[in-house]
ZAGUVEX-333780 format. One record per residue (C-alpha): y negated, x negated, z negated; residue in one letter. Coordinates in steps of 0.001 Angstrom, whole numbers, padded with zeros to 6 digits, always signed. Layout:
BEGIN
YXZA/...
//
This chain:
BEGIN
+046484-008202+011544M/+049291-005612+011538I/+048524-002417+013502P/+047998+000517+011140L/+050358+002699+013126R/+053262+000695+011689H/+052409+001845+008176F/+053937+004758+006336W/+051582+007473+005198L/+051593+008222+001493A/+050768+011754+000436V/+048270+011530-002407L/+049090+014233-004928V/+045692+015657-005716T/+046901+018447-007986A/+047306+017740-011679S/+050847+017588-012977F/+052636+018449-016169G/+049869+020274-018027T/+051797+023511-018605A/+054829+021775-020075E/+052654+019282-021898A/+050837+022117-023604A/+053813+022393-025944R/+052608+019144-027516S/+048955+018509-028307A/+049454+014757-027969D/+051077+015110-024545C/+048352+017472-023364T/+045698+014948-024286E/+047490+012062-022605L/+048424+013971-019440V/+045009+015574-019051D/+043349+012198-019570G/+045619+010625-016976F/+044889+013364-014432N/+041151+012990-014979R/+041393+009228-014504A/+043299+009612-011231V/+040940+012324-009973D/+038039+009938-010607A/+039847+006998-008981G/+039969+004971-012227R/+043347+003431-011569E/+043225+000809-014331R/+042462+003469-016941E/+045237+005625-015492A/+047672+002716-015896Q/+046751+002340-019559Q/+047480+006020-020071L/+050846+005711-018285I/+051740+002898-020674D/+050968+005206-023599R/+052952+008053-022029I/+055960+005755-021560A/+055871+004651-025198Q/+055637+008174-026600D/+058996+009794-027364A/+057582+013277-026694Q/+055688+012438-023508C/+058046+009927-021852G/+059442+012653-019613R/+056156+012577-017690F/+056342+008869-016924Q/+057921+008975-013440V/+055637+011781-012218A/+052614+009868-013498A/+053798+006647-011900Q/+054257+008408-008555R/+050767+009886-008668R/+049140+006575-009573L/+051188+004696-006950A/+049988+007189-004334A/+046374+006635-005402L/+046758+002868-005105R/+048563+003100-001794L/+045869+005363-000359A/+043321+002669-001249A/+045515+000028+000406V/+045806+002043+003598Q/+042061+002617+003666S/+041523-001151+003534L/+044159-001691+006221L/+042435+000844+008469A/+039260-001213+008160R/+041096-004420+009046G/+040638-006036+005656R/+042717-009134+004795P/+045780-008979+002557Y/+043987-010767-000261S/+041759-007707-000731E/+044625-005282-001349F/+047419-007539-002643E/+047055-006417-006264R/+046879-002726-005376L/+049948-002890-003133L/+051932-004950-005622T/+051146-002526-008431E/+051847+000529-006257A/+055252-000901-005370E/+056266-002363-008747R/+057580+000796-010516P/+059739+001644-007464E/+058886+005337-007492V/+057123+005749-004127L/+059130+004810-001056W/+056007+004567+001097Q/+054710+001728-001086A/+057883-000327-000604S/+057897+000489+003120A/+054266-000601+003463T/+055034-003871+001683L/+057914-004296+004122G/+055549-003821+007054E/+053093-006349+005640V/+055876-008926+005264R/+057215-008059+008729F/+053776-008676+010240G/+053612-012018+008425E/+057034-012884+009926R/+058526-013054+006452R/+061545-011114+007635F/+063767-011782+004634V/+061215-010281+002247E/+060573-007436+004685A/+064273-006519+004768A/+064470-006537+000964V/+061407-004281+000684A/+062791-001832+003255F/+066057-001652+001286D/+064101-000764-001847R/+062293+001974+000067A/+065616+003442+001242I/+067002+003362-002301D/+063925+005193-003607I/+064266+007755-000798M/+067846+008447-001873K/+066871+009033-005502N/+065967+012700-005847E/+064278+012140-009195T/+061897+009591-007726R/+061569+011346-004365T/+061841+015077-005113P/+060879+016211-001593A/+063265+014848+001013A/+061525+012733+003685P/+061770+013873+007294S/+064566+012795+009630K/+061962+010815+011588F/+060863+008925+008455E/+064418+008193+007317I/+065622+006988+010705E/+062446+004975+011253G/+062850+003188+007941L/+066530+002403+008542I/+065693+001073+012020D/+062877-001093+010678R/+065089-002558+007964G/+067766-003381+010523A/+065190-005062+012774Q/+063965-007218+009885A/+067559-008295+009183R/+068234-009154+012817L/+065070-011231+013054L/+065800-012963+009739A/+069250-013874+011049A/+067840-015244+014296N/+064539-016846+013314V/+064603-016829+009521G/+061968-015697+007075G/+059204-017647+008768G/+061031-020990+008501T/+062612-021115+011941G/+066082-021205+010361T/+068296-018150+010454G/+068847-016420+007113S/+071402-013886+005949F/+069884-011093+003866V/+072323-009342+001573K/+072073-005576+001804T/+071031-004013-001485A/+073566-002005-003421R/+072846+001563-004434D/+071633+001586-008019Q/+073709+004657-008822R/+077185+003945-007413D/+077027+000194-006764G/+078048+000530-003105K/+076236-001043-000183L/+073067+000889+000582G/+070232+000216+003011G/+071299+000574+006623M/+074950+000789+005500Y/+074317+003928+003434S/+076832+006635+004347P/+073852+008996+004365S/+070218+009095+003278V/+069275+012583+002073R/+071771+014086+004501G/+070826+011853+007456I/+073724+009642+008604V/+072797+006318+010253P/+074754+006591+013510R/+074166+003205+015148A/+073937+000252+012778I/+072810-002995+014459P/+074427-005682+012347M/+072866-009147+011953P/+076042-010871+013182I/+074844-013862+015180T/+076882-016062+017496F/+076749-019561+018864E/+074879-019728+022171Y/+076819-017941+024953A/+079967-017889+022768K/+081956-015491+020606T/+081988-017897+017651T/+080010-016713+014616F/+077196-018807+013251T/+077338-019383+009483S/+074819-016540+009076V/+076879-014383+011419G/+080026-014907+009370E/+078239-013836+006180E/+077055-010690+007943A/+080561-010012+009242A/+081957-010327+005700R/+079385-007813+004506E/+080531-005427+007240L/+084092-005808+005943V/+082864-004800+002477S/+081012-001759+003851A/+084027-000583+005858V/+086414-001016+002926K/+084063+000944+000654E/+083624+003804+003110Q/+087142+003800+004621Q/+086417+005419+007993P/+089472+006384+009980G/+087979+005016+013201R/+085407+002327+013952I/+083522+001798+017203L/+081896-001593+017739L/+079490-001981+020661V/+078219-005358+021860G/+074812-005901+023486H/+072991-008835+025075T/+069446-009595+026153D/+068503-009451+029841V/+068837-013159+030594R/+071806-014235+032689G/+073823-012358+035261S/+074826-008751+034744A/+078527-009606+035019E/+078335-012426+032468T/+076385-010310+030002N/+078810-007405+030238M/+081756-009693+029563K/+079975-011469+026711L/+078883-008257+025012S/+082425-006886+025099Y/+083936-010180+023937A/+081563-010347+020966R/+082460-006810+019920A/+086119-007868+020169E/+085413-010931+018001A/+083980-008698+015265V/+086948-006327+015574A/+089368-009234+015197A/+087502-010431+012106F/+087781-006989+010520L/+091524-006858+011185R/+092038-010375+009851E/+090277-009369+006643N/+092338-006333+005820G/+090621-003466+007634V/+093370-001131+008835D/+091246+001548+010514A/+091549+002163+014238T/+088942-000103+015884I/+087580+000545+019378A/+085215-001804+021201T/+082767-001568+024061D/+080200-003779+025743G/+076887-002646+027192K/+075361-005966+028265G/+071566-005541+028459P/+071752-001899+029526N/+070976-000269+026156E/+068115-002224+024566P/+067359-001620+020902I/+064961+001230+020159R/+061487-000194+019501L/+058663+002255+018923N/+056150-000576+018996D/+056441-004219+020035T/+053080-005316+018594S/+053419-008661+016859G/+056817-009385+018401L/+057287-012291+020764T/+059510-012127+023816Q/+062019-014295+021921E/+061981-011730+019101D/+062828-008960+021550I/+065637-011034+023015Y/+066980-011596+019489A/+066834-007894+018641L/+068789-007033+021763N/+071560-009566+021024R/+073552-007495+018573R/+076810-005767+017760V/+076452-002198+016535E/+078752-000208+014295W/+078588+003321+015682R/+079646+006157+013436R/+081063+009357+014948D/
//
């Protein structure tokens, strides 16, 4: 079971929506009022039927996203109630899937990410966290900006899922590269590579660039991740790049410091070889700056080692 404290709280909108504007159309008033009554009574299947009618109506379609958000929040609240009681996934799978499907409530995608993370399905977790970040960035779908704590926590969690996928795979034991989702609006790399999320700039991006054991040679997964970094840098065109290498605590302090610096240098060389002309600085921290983990529940010691073996892109 995944500890509930990992899950993102959804705010259930208890107030009705849209009735004043809908009053301009008798048909919209009837549909919107019926939808609000269904949600207030917890009749989520009836509410879905009414959303389908709202979406198909040329006059009332403007209420679709707001209705979807309210129904998604209702479903997610039910999911989180079941999670709090320790119920198995099979009991809330439908509710969570349907809360997440319209991609209008970032907490639903984040909760799905946590479920997959707890199941050690890290590839699927990373994809779900990317969707949550994309929804956060969309002001139509997320009118009220999330807090700095929520944004940074979600970016961190997505990065952790990617690192674990690269090291131990999506539950298969084989490392997997997870492509970062592209922003639906401008087509550029989003997720943890987003230049900003509602004004919050990800400052330290732990990239899933993996290396051969005790070497500076990329694994096949590591090379894919390095190529994605090249794409991100070329899209964003920073004038200066700082790459910082880290290791886990195993081995001597001197060896780890040298290895962490050499791995950061290997990434810098790859960027230069692939056409990045920004000024690139490198540093190595060895095991002295472990990755920020608010909770290690469900993680093995090997997972923690894997999370600490990383190269970070640090933005000024």
